[in-house]
C-alpha positions, 0 to 999 in steps of 0.5 A, a space after each residue: 503425492 496424495 490428492 488434495 482438496 481445495 476451496 473453489 470459487 463457489 466456496 465448495 470443494 474440489 479435489 485435485 489428483 496426484 497426477 495433476 499436482 505432479 504435472 504442475 510441479 514439472 511445468 514450472 521453474 519454481 517450486 510447489 509447496 504444500 502444508 508440511 513442506 519446509 518453506 510452507 509456513 514461511 511463505 504463507 506468513 505475511 506482514 499482518 499478524 492477524 492473518 493466519 491462513 493455510 493455502 492448499 497449495 503455494 506456487 512459488 514463481 520465478 518467471 512469467 511462464 510460471 505465473 501463466 501455468 499457475 493461473 491456468 491450473 487454478 482456472 481449470 481446477 476452479 480453485 480459489 486463487 490469491 496473489 502474494 507480492 510483498 505480503 504487506 496488504 492490511 486485508 491479508 488478501 495475499 493468502 487464503 484458506 484452502 486455495 492456491 497462492 501465486 507467490 511472486 516474492 522470488 521475482 525481485 529483479 530491478 533493472 535501471 536504464 540510466 539514460 532513459 530514466 526507466 526501471 523494469 521491476 519484478 512484482 516481488 520487489 520491495 520498496 527498499 529493493 527499488 530505492 537501492 537500485 535506483 538511488 545508485 544512479 541518482 534516480 528515484 521513483 515515488 513510492 510509500 514510506 515503509 520500505 518493506 512494502 511490496 512494489 506490486 500492491 502499492 502500485 496497483 492501489 495508487 502509491 504515495 509517499 514523501 516525494 509524491 507532491 513533486 513527482 506524482 503517485 506511483 501509478 502516474 509514473 507507470 509506463 507499462 505492465 506485463 499482465 497475465 490475465 484470467 485466460 492465461 494470456 500474457 499482455 503488455 498494457 500501456 497507453 498504446 497497448 490494451 489502454 483500457 487495462 492500463 487505465 484500470 491497473 493504475 489504482 484498480 488493484 489486483 482485479 484484472 490479472 497478475 502483473 509480472 513486470 512493471 516499467 516505471 519512469 524515474 526522476 533525477 533525485 538524491 542521494 541526499 534529502 533534507 528530511 527528519 522529525 520535529 516532535 511536540 508534546 501532545 498537550 500542544 496538539 491543537 495549536 500545532 495542527 492549526 499552525 501546521 494547516 496554515 504553513 501548508 497553504 503556501 507549501 511548494 510541491 517539493 515540501 511534504 509534511 506528515 503528522 503522526 500522533 502516538 506514544 513516543 517510542 524510545 528514540 535516542 534523540 528524545 529525552 528518556 522522560 518522554 518515552 511512552 508519553 503522547 506526542 505529535 510528530 511533524 515528519 517532513 521531507 523537501 525534495 529539492 535544493 537544500 537552501 530552498 528547503 531550509 527556507 520552505 521548512 522554516 514555518 513548520 519548524 518554528 511552530 510551538 516549542 518542540 521536544 526535539 528537531 532532528 531535520 537535516 540532510 539524510 540519505 534518501 534510502 535511509 529516510 525511506 526506511 525511517 519508519 520501518 522499526 515501527 512497522 515491522 512484520 508480525 504484530 496484529 494490525 487493523 486500519 481505518 482511513 478517510 480522505 480529506 480535502 482539508 483538516 477541519 476543526 472537526 477532524 482535529 477535535 476527533 483525532 486529538 480526543 482519540 489519542 487520549 484513549 489509545 488502547 495500546 502503545 503501538 496504536 497511532 493516527 497519521 495524516 499523509 500530506 498529498 496533493 501537489 503534482 498528484 492533485 493536478 491529474 484529472 480524476 478520470 485519467 486513471 482508476 485512482 480517483 481521489 485527486 482532490 484529497 489533500 490529506 489521507 488519515 490512517 487510524 493504525 491500530 497495532 498490538 500484540 495480544 489477541 486479547 486486545 483485538 476488540 479494544 483496538 478494533 473498536 477504537 479504530 472504528 470509533 474514530 472512523 465513524 466520528 470523522 466521517 462527516 468531515 471526509 471526502 467520501 473516497 478511500 485509498 484501497 491499500 488502506 482498507 481492511 478485509 471487512 470494508 467490502 461494501 466501501 469499494 464502490 465509494 472508494 472509486 467514485 465516478 470511476 467505478 462503472 468503468 472499472 466494472 466494465 473492464 473487469 467483465 472484459 478481462 476477468 468475467 468469472 472473477 477468478 481474481 477476487 482476493 482483493 478489494 473486489 469489483 462486483 456488479 450489483 444485481 440488476 446492474 451487471 457490467 456489459 
């Protein structure tokens, strides 16, 4: 095995000799991949097709000891390091050029304690893995809406989806986490052990170490849920959104309704003449008694004259995967997002006008409906600060051909700029692309200074920098 050059933390080059690489391979239970190895291209490929990076080395870990070895190797050799869980992050921070990837995708275990309503989850598990295991026992964890997302990245950024309003964010249900820190120590972080680290992990992203196991509190829920789509002609969008806002003013925590605006895909329940035409979709879920759900969704389902209403009883695992076909890996993706405390007339005008200028058939805008239980947590209780935000807008530009890059990215940025005057100022870090490094401080608001202090305590050399990175400004270094 020949020596290999890596990009270092200082952006220079470091050479790791053959003996050191062989020693690394001998120390871990998993595998070490280099360019040219059979699985190299598969492991370096991630969800966002715009990201095409070539790591110098990939360490495929199968346990916490492998992670400790990989972290120590990266630190001792001053290598650029990134961490791959589900590989779903929009910014592509799971892979780097020339550095070392700590790949956790084989650590997919999910163990449920039914009596205690707890789950212990490996960092390579996807939301589908978690749903499948927990729903087998009539239990659930609030997560996101795309089942191929990795549980690790989702959790570390906050985590919200269909049942968040009832049960809180994913981080609100985190009990503890096993973390390998930059000095190679394995710590258990919880309310009673390393509470500062535990606070930071709940929304602070991958800045503080590599989580090798999550412990979650679960909730009795499922396996059936009242959920589905109501599809409207886009010509009625302004009227529908106005009545949508009114209907949500009295919505119980059990009810969540998201808005999706895009060209209609060829769904079997839509008349063929609507395929490819602009539509507005109300996607709703009621996590409670079915009869109560029928009553709670009545106002939303009575809005306008929909093209289709397919709200009914569905397996929760199936509903969690309902949007997967529209979010499959491989396409080129670019996102811009805002938090809103309300859907003002200005926001409605900006977004509805943008749908008339869709640059491609897969581009969309959605509003995630949050609040409820997640909004009744104090802003400084976790690193995730945006507890007053009732809606999260994501402008999702998605396309296939590199020639469309500029048109799609410009479209997303234009909507973001136009909607800024109506926004809350914070941001969901899991929705931030790699070019938003200057937005990180605003995303964390009043929690940013405390995060910097904890970053300095656990990762003073910024080993874990391939993320929405916490960096002290000159003249205001963390103590």
